[in-house]
C-alpha positions in Angstrom: 125.2 113.3 71.9 126.3 114.5 68.3 126.6 113.2 64.8 129.0 114.1 62.7 128.9 114.0 58.7 131.2 111.9 57.1 133.0 111.9 53.8 132.0 108.9 51.7 134.1 106.0 51.8 134.6 102.7 54.1 132.2 102.0 56.6 134.0 103.5 60.2 134.2 100.8 63.1 132.5 102.5 65.9 132.0 100.4 69.0 129.2 98.5 67.7 130.5 97.0 64.8 133.9 96.6 66.8 131.7 94.8 69.4 129.9 93.0 66.8 133.5 91.9 65.0 134.7 90.5 68.3 131.9 88.5 69.2 131.1 87.0 65.5 135.0 86.4 64.9 135.1 84.4 68.0 132.1 82.4 66.9 134.2 81.4 63.3 136.3 79.6 65.8 133.4 77.6 68.3 133.4 80.3 70.9 130.2 81.9 72.2 129.9 85.0 74.6 130.9 84.3 78.1 128.4 86.8 79.0 124.8 86.8 77.0 124.2 89.9 74.7 120.7 90.0 76.0 119.3 90.9 79.3 116.5 87.8 80.1 119.5 85.6 79.4 122.0 87.5 81.3 119.4 87.6 83.9 118.4 84.1 84.3 122.4 82.7 84.2 123.2 85.0 87.0 120.6 83.8 89.4 121.9 80.6 88.3 125.3 81.7 89.9 124.1 83.1 92.9 123.0 82.5 96.1 119.4 83.1 97.2 120.5 85.6 99.5 122.7 87.6 96.8 119.5 87.2 94.5 117.2 88.4 96.6 119.4 91.6 97.5 120.3 92.2 94.3 117.1 91.6 92.3 114.3 92.2 95.0 112.6 95.3 94.7 110.0 96.9 97.4 106.9 95.2 98.3 105.2 93.8 95.6 107.8 94.9 93.0 105.3 97.7 90.9 108.0 100.1 90.9 110.3 98.3 89.5 107.9 96.7 87.0 106.8 100.2 86.3 110.3 101.2 85.0 110.6 98.2 82.6 106.9 99.3 81.1 108.1 102.8 80.9 110.8 102.0 78.8 108.8 99.8 76.7 106.0 102.3 76.1 108.3 104.5 74.3 109.1 104.1 70.6 112.2 105.1 68.5 111.2 106.3 65.2 114.1 105.6 63.1 115.3 107.8 59.7 116.4 106.6 56.7 120.0 107.4 54.9 121.5 109.8 57.1 124.8 110.3 55.0 126.8 109.6 58.1 128.9 107.1 58.9 130.0 107.4 62.3 128.4 108.4 65.1 130.2 110.1 68.2 128.6 109.3 71.4 130.9 111.3 73.5 129.2 113.7 76.5 130.9 116.0 78.7 129.5 115.6 82.5 131.0 118.0 84.8 134.0 119.2 82.8 134.8 115.6 81.8 134.4 114.1 78.4 133.1 110.8 78.4 133.2 108.2 75.7 129.8 107.4 76.4 126.5 108.8 78.3 127.0 105.5 80.7 128.0 105.5 84.3 127.8 102.6 87.1 125.5 103.3 89.6 126.7 102.4 93.1 125.6 99.3 94.3 126.1 98.7 97.7 126.8 94.9 99.4 128.0 93.5 96.1 130.6 91.6 97.8 127.5 88.9 98.3 128.5 88.2 94.6 131.8 88.3 94.5 134.4 89.3 96.6 136.9 92.0 96.1 133.6 93.1 93.8 134.2 96.8 94.4 137.6 96.8 93.0 136.9 94.8 89.8 134.2 96.7 89.3 136.2 100.0 89.2 138.8 98.1 87.4 136.2 97.2 84.2 135.0 100.9 84.4 138.1 102.2 84.3 138.9 100.0 81.1 136.4 101.5 79.4 136.7 105.1 80.4 133.2 104.8 82.0 132.4 106.8 85.8 131.9 104.8 88.6 129.9 105.7 91.2 131.5 104.4 94.7 128.8 102.9 97.0 129.1 104.4 100.3 128.0 100.7 101.2 131.0 99.1 99.7 132.9 96.2 100.1 136.1 97.8 100.0 137.7 100.6 100.9 137.8 104.0 98.6 141.3 104.1 98.6 141.7 100.4 97.1 139.2 101.0 94.5 141.0 104.3 93.4 143.9 102.6 93.1 142.4 99.7 91.3 141.2 102.2 88.2 144.1 104.3 88.4 142.8 107.7 86.4 139.8 106.2 85.6 136.9 108.8 86.4 135.2 108.2 90.0 132.6 109.4 91.7 131.4 108.9 95.1 127.6 108.1 96.7 127.1 109.3 99.8 124.9 108.1 102.9 124.2 111.0 105.0 125.2 109.9 108.6 123.7 111.1 111.8 127.4 111.6 113.1 128.5 114.6 111.3 132.1 114.4 111.4 132.1 110.8 109.9 130.0 112.8 106.8 133.0 115.4 107.3 135.4 112.3 107.1 134.1 110.7 104.1 134.0 113.9 101.7 137.6 114.5 102.9 138.7 110.9 102.1 136.2 111.3 98.6 138.5 113.9 97.8 141.7 112.5 98.6 141.1 109.6 96.5 140.1 111.5 93.6 136.4 111.0 93.3 135.2 114.2 91.0 131.8 114.3 92.2 129.5 113.6 95.1 126.2 111.7 94.7 123.9 112.3 97.7 121.7 109.4 98.0 118.3 110.9 99.5 115.4 108.1 99.1 117.1 105.9 101.5 117.2 107.5 104.7 115.2 104.4 105.7 115.2 101.2 104.1 112.5 100.2 102.6 110.1 97.3 102.8 112.3 94.1 100.9 110.0 90.8 100.9 112.6 88.6 99.1 115.5 90.1 101.8 113.0 89.5 104.7 111.6 86.4 103.9 115.4 85.2 104.2 116.0 87.3 107.2 118.6 88.5 105.2 120.5 92.0 106.1 124.3 92.2 103.9 125.4 95.2 106.5 124.6 92.7 109.6 126.5 90.1 108.6 129.3 93.0 108.3 129.3 92.3 104.2 129.0 96.3 102.7 129.9 98.6 105.2 134.3 98.6 104.6 133.9 102.4 103.5 133.1 102.9 107.8 135.6 99.9 108.9 138.3 101.9 107.2 137.3 105.3 108.4 139.3 107.3 111.3 136.2 108.8 112.6 134.2 105.6 112.7 136.9 103.5 114.3 136.5 106.1 117.1 133.2 105.8 117.3 133.7 102.2 117.7 136.5 102.2 120.3 134.5 104.6 122.3 131.3 102.0 122.1 133.7 99.3 123.0 135.3 101.1 125.9 131.9 102.1 127.7 130.5 98.5 127.2 134.2 96.8 129.0 133.6 99.8 131.2 129.7 98.4 132.5 127.9 101.2 130.8 126.9 99.7 127.0 124.7 96.9 128.4 126.2 93.0 127.9 126.3 90.5 125.2 123.2 88.5 125.5 123.2 86.2 122.0 121.9 83.1 121.9 124.7 80.8 120.2 123.2 78.9 117.3 124.7 77.6 114.1 123.6 81.0 112.3 125.2 82.8 115.2 128.1 81.0 114.8 128.4 81.3 110.9 127.2 85.6 111.5 130.5 85.9 113.5 132.6 84.2 111.1 131.2 86.7 108.2 131.6 89.6 110.4 134.9 88.8 111.5 136.2 87.7 107.8 134.5 91.2 106.7 136.0 93.3 109.3 140.2 94.4 108.4 142.8 92.6 110.0 143.3 88.7 111.2 140.7 86.3 111.1 141.7 84.7 114.5 142.2 87.9 116.0 138.6 89.3 114.5 137.1 86.3 116.0 138.2 86.9 119.8 137.9 90.5 119.4 134.8 92.8 120.4 135.8 95.4 117.6 134.0 93.4 114.6 130.7 92.8 116.3 130.3 96.8 117.7 131.4 98.0 114.5 128.1 96.2 112.5 126.0 97.5 115.5 127.4 101.2 115.2 126.9 101.2 111.2 123.3 100.2 111.7 123.0 102.6 114.6 124.1 105.6 112.6 124.8 104.9 108.7 121.8 107.0 107.8 120.3 110.2 109.2 116.2 110.1 108.7 116.2 113.7 110.0 117.9 114.8 106.9 116.8 118.2 105.8 117.1 120.4 102.9 118.8 122.9 105.0 121.1 120.5 106.7 122.0 118.8 102.9 122.9 123.0 101.7 126.2 122.9 104.0 127.5 120.5 101.8 128.5 123.6 99.3 130.8 124.6 102.6 132.4 121.0 103.6 133.6 119.7 100.2 135.1 121.2 96.7 133.6 119.1 94.8 130.1 119.2 93.0 127.5 117.3 94.2 124.5 115.7 92.8 121.2 114.2 94.5 120.0 110.8 93.9 116.5 109.6 94.6 114.3 112.6 92.6 111.3 112.1 91.3 109.4 115.0 91.9 110.3 118.4 89.9 109.7 120.6 93.0 112.4 118.7 94.8 114.6 118.9 91.7 114.4 123.0 91.8 115.1 122.7 95.7 117.9 121.1 95.2 119.6 123.6 92.6 118.7 126.3 94.7 120.7 124.7 97.9 123.3 124.5 95.1 123.2 121.1 93.5 125.4 120.5 90.8 123.5 118.0 88.8 120.5 115.3 89.5 119.9 112.0 89.6 116.5 111.2 88.6 116.0 107.5 90.4 113.5 105.3 92.2 116.5 103.0 93.8 115.7 100.6 90.9 112.3 99.9 92.4 113.8 98.9 96.0 112.1 101.6 98.2 108.3 102.5 97.7 106.1 100.4 96.3 103.8 102.0 93.4 105.9 104.9 93.1 106.8 106.6 89.4 108.7 105.2 86.8 111.8 107.3 86.9 111.2 107.4 83.0 108.2 108.7 83.6 109.6 111.4 86.0 112.7 112.3 83.9 110.8 114.9 81.6 109.0 117.1 84.6 112.6 117.0 86.5 114.1 118.5 83.3 111.9 121.2 82.8 112.1 122.3 86.2 116.1 122.3 86.2 116.5 123.7 83.0 118.6 123.0 80.0 122.0 123.0 81.3 122.1 121.4 84.6 123.5 117.7 84.3 120.4 115.2 85.0 121.5 111.3 85.2 118.3 108.8 84.7 118.7 105.7 86.8 116.4 102.9 87.4 115.4 100.1 84.9 118.2 100.9 82.2 118.9 97.7 80.9 119.7 98.2 77.0 121.3 100.7 74.2 118.1 101.5 72.7 117.1 102.3 76.5 120.0 105.0 76.6 118.7 106.7 73.8 114.9 107.2 74.9 116.0 108.4 78.2 118.6 110.9 76.2 115.5 111.9 73.9 113.6 112.2 77.0 115.9 114.7 78.8 118.6 112.7 80.4 122.4 113.8 79.8 123.4 110.2 80.9 122.1 107.2 82.3 123.2 105.2 85.1 123.4 101.1 85.1 123.1 98.9 87.8 121.8 95.5 88.2 123.1 94.6 84.3 126.7 94.9 85.4 126.4 92.9 88.9 125.1 90.2 87.1 128.0 90.0 84.4 129.9 90.4 87.9 128.4 87.3 89.0 129.1 85.5 85.7 132.8 86.7 84.9 134.0 88.8 87.7 135.9 92.1 85.8 135.7 90.9 82.8 132.1 90.1 82.9 131.2 93.7 84.3 133.4 95.0 81.2 131.3 92.9 78.4 127.9 93.9 80.3 128.8 97.6 79.5 130.7 97.2 76.0 127.8 95.2 75.1 125.0 98.2 76.4 127.6 100.9 74.5 127.8 98.8 71.4 123.8 98.5 70.8 123.6 102.4 71.6 126.2 103.2 68.8 123.9 101.0 66.3 120.8 102.6 67.7 122.0 105.9 66.8 123.1 104.8 63.3 119.5 106.0 62.5 119.1 109.2 63.8 115.8 108.6 65.9 113.0 110.5 67.7 112.1 108.7 71.0 108.9 111.3 71.9 106.3 109.7 74.0 104.5 107.5 72.6 106.3 108.3 69.4 104.6 104.8 68.1 101.6 106.7 67.2 101.3 109.5 65.3 101.2 111.9 68.1 103.5 112.7 70.7 102.3 113.1 74.2 104.2 116.4 76.6 103.0 117.2 80.3 102.8 120.7 80.7 105.4 122.2 82.4 106.3 125.8 83.5 107.6 127.8 80.1 111.0 130.2 80.2 111.3 132.8 82.4 109.8 136.0 81.6 107.3 134.4 78.9 104.3 136.6 79.0 101.1 135.6 77.0 98.4 136.9 78.1 96.0 140.1 78.1 96.7 142.8 79.8 95.6 142.7 83.6 95.4 139.0 83.9 97.4 136.9 85.7 100.6 135.4 84.6 100.8 133.2 82.0 101.6 129.3 83.1 103.3 127.0 80.8 105.0 128.0 77.3 102.1 126.5 75.5 100.1 128.9 77.2 98.7 130.7 74.1 98.0 127.6 72.6 96.0 126.3 75.3 94.0 129.7 75.5 93.1 129.3 71.6 92.3 125.8 72.3 89.3 126.9 75.1 88.8 129.8 73.2 87.3 127.9 70.3 83.6 127.6 70.7 83.2 124.6 68.5 86.0 122.8 70.6 84.2 124.1 73.8 80.5 123.1 72.3 79.9 119.7 74.7 81.9 120.9 77.5 80.6 124.5 78.7 78.6 125.8 75.6 80.5 128.8 75.2 84.3 130.0 73.9 86.2 130.5 77.4 87.7 133.8 77.9 91.6 134.0 78.2 91.6 136.0 81.4 89.3 133.0 82.5 91.5 130.6 81.0 95.0 131.7 82.3 93.8 132.5 86.0 91.7 129.1 86.7 92.3 126.4 84.0 96.0 126.8 83.1 97.0 126.1 87.1 95.0 122.9 87.3 97.2 122.0 84.2 100.3 122.7 85.6 99.6 120.7 89.2 103.2 119.3 89.9 101.3 117.3 92.7 99.9 115.4 89.8 103.6 114.2 88.5 104.2 112.6 91.7 101.4 110.3 91.3 102.4 109.9 87.6 98.9 111.5 86.3 98.2 114.8 84.8 98.2 116.7 81.7 99.8 115.9 78.7 99.9 118.0 75.6 99.5 116.5 72.0 101.5 117.0 69.2 101.5 116.0 65.6 104.9 116.5 64.4 105.5 120.1 65.9 102.3 120.8 65.4 100.1 121.4 68.6 96.5 119.7 68.2 94.9 119.4 71.8 95.7 117.9 75.3 94.7 114.9 77.0 94.7 113.9 80.7 94.5 111.6 83.5 93.5 113.4 86.9 93.1 111.4 90.1 89.8 111.7 91.8 89.8 108.8 94.6 92.3 106.7 96.0 93.4 104.4 92.7 90.9 105.8 90.5 91.3 108.7 87.8 89.5 110.8 85.4 90.2 110.7 81.6 90.2 113.9 79.9 90.9 114.9 76.3 90.4 118.4 74.3 91.6 118.7 70.8 91.8 121.1 68.0 89.1 121.2 65.0 91.6 119.9 62.8 92.6 116.9 64.3 89.0 115.8 64.4 87.7 112.6 62.9 91.6 111.2 62.8 91.6 108.7 65.5 94.5 111.2 67.3 92.1 110.7 70.4 91.6 107.3 70.3 95.3 106.5 70.0 95.8 109.3 72.8 93.4 108.3 75.2 93.7 104.2 74.6 97.9 105.0 75.7 97.0 106.8 78.7 94.3 104.1 79.4 97.5 101.4 79.5 99.8 104.1 81.3 97.2 104.2 83.7 96.4 100.8 84.7 99.9 99.0 83.6 102.6 101.7 85.0 100.3 103.7 87.7 98.3 100.6 89.0 94.6 102.2 88.9 91.8 100.3 90.0 89.3 102.2 87.9 89.5 105.0 84.9 86.3 107.1 84.2 85.3 109.6 81.9 82.2 111.6 81.3 80.9 113.4 78.3 77.7 114.8 77.2 75.2 112.2 76.2 74.6 114.2 72.4 78.5 113.9 72.0 78.3 111.5 69.3 82.1 111.4 68.8 83.5 111.2 72.4 81.1 108.4 73.0 82.4 106.7 70.1 86.0 107.2 71.5 85.2 106.0 74.9 83.9 103.1 73.1 86.9 102.0 71.1 89.1 102.3 74.1 87.3 99.8 75.8 85.2 101.9 78.2 81.5 100.8 79.4 78.5 103.3 79.9 78.1 103.2 83.3 75.1 106.1 83.8 73.5 108.6 82.4 72.4 112.2 84.4 70.5 115.2 83.9 71.8 118.3 85.3 69.5 120.5 87.0 69.2 124.5 86.8 70.1 126.8 84.1 73.2 125.7 81.5 74.4 127.2 78.3 74.5 123.5 77.1 72.5 122.3 74.0 71.6 119.1 75.9 72.3 119.2 79.8 72.4 115.6 80.1 75.4 113.7 80.1 76.8 110.1 80.1 79.2 108.3 82.3 82.0 105.6 81.3 83.8 103.6 83.1 
């Protein structure tokens, strides 16, 4: 996003003020918004409108819901620091993504089986997105054929989400249809080769696809129809087993739902074996648990469309996707619906951005609820965000208009938030900001002759820090030689395995000045060690306490650690005071044996 200077004069009405004006003017006439402008009320009212099965599917999460909660905690943990009097009266929210200029950095994420919420859901969503000029990622598990959604969207931008089937010709058929329907990109979802453990659905025994809801892309596909016809013929010939279905009221309701959702006349479908065979076939082949990176790489030769990969959280996976030709990354944990206890998408974003470089499109998905969330995601490295549950709640309340209003409200808040140029570093509510150590630019060479290659664009700063005898006095008792720092310690601080756990090392900055680092490193299941190291000029100013407190909060609330501990020299009064201030309790003191360069070998452990 760019902000353009404007000559002094009357305020320009951007989407924020325009939206406010519409609401307030209607309020003068006694009218209130049909769709609430805050997410909490939007969610509450949407639940009242939705059936228990629809609510469980849309709002539910994997396991105990810790990943879904972590997504929100991550956004809440970051703070925006507004700046005053910028001398600008309008903002350009537009971004260019895959060659198309968009009015705002907002996309509609693919949401399968939205027909649970309202019939003709996908065409309503597509029409609303087109009205605002925002891209809609058509779900592979949609309730309307992609051709019907494309017709409803006219020239509106759209992408297509692909679940990689076990039937390769079906993959090709879906790709060809997406191109023919005007899709501008393909988004391959990697994190749902198998459904996650979703208690809300399981407790109701509810899977929409088994009711024929969310399989319209398949029942409208010629290749899928061939497979179904072959199965029906095989069963008729006595080679496919027999129907052994217990007749119950629930079974009759399922049959009615399957027949209603299948193309064609309802009465004909009720008598035909094809609709039921279509559901069984879908459940058998819709996704491929054996999908590999090599297989994914064949996409380059199977479609002319650029493709993005969705569900990436680890920087190494992002780098691998780039290697095989991906045109973009969607950083996503599927809205917390696949793996309980996974890292928040927002927390994974900076490392992914670092891994793929500054130019590759990166979209942040999962947990985005407001315009200020969009600002934070962009500040941390995203080019755009994908919205999911909020617009489905709008669909529940007011159909197409509800989807439009939810998205318009988010864009309006984004515009008003950007009215005060902001920095949203993590965590910018305190004086320092913490950034993960990541690999530096190719060719960077900050090392003495004969040393191993430097790791990290901050490697010279880290070497300088470890080389200060005063900093190391209560650690090793000596300055760390540059070669040792580069060969031994820097690789540990850039270990990407930590990122997948939501742990690792963070660089500490005061403004633009590097002042040191903090870390949470895993030591056992559910346990991590807290550590920090600051330059001398940062001592005595509360930075260690502030940063350590935020890491402890992150460890317990986001990563869901059971225990955090730290160890310091018994004579290190400053560190002991820091640990006391952040709430750790002294556990024990031990004495080291053998020669040591430290002035006092006894150490205290805190947890």
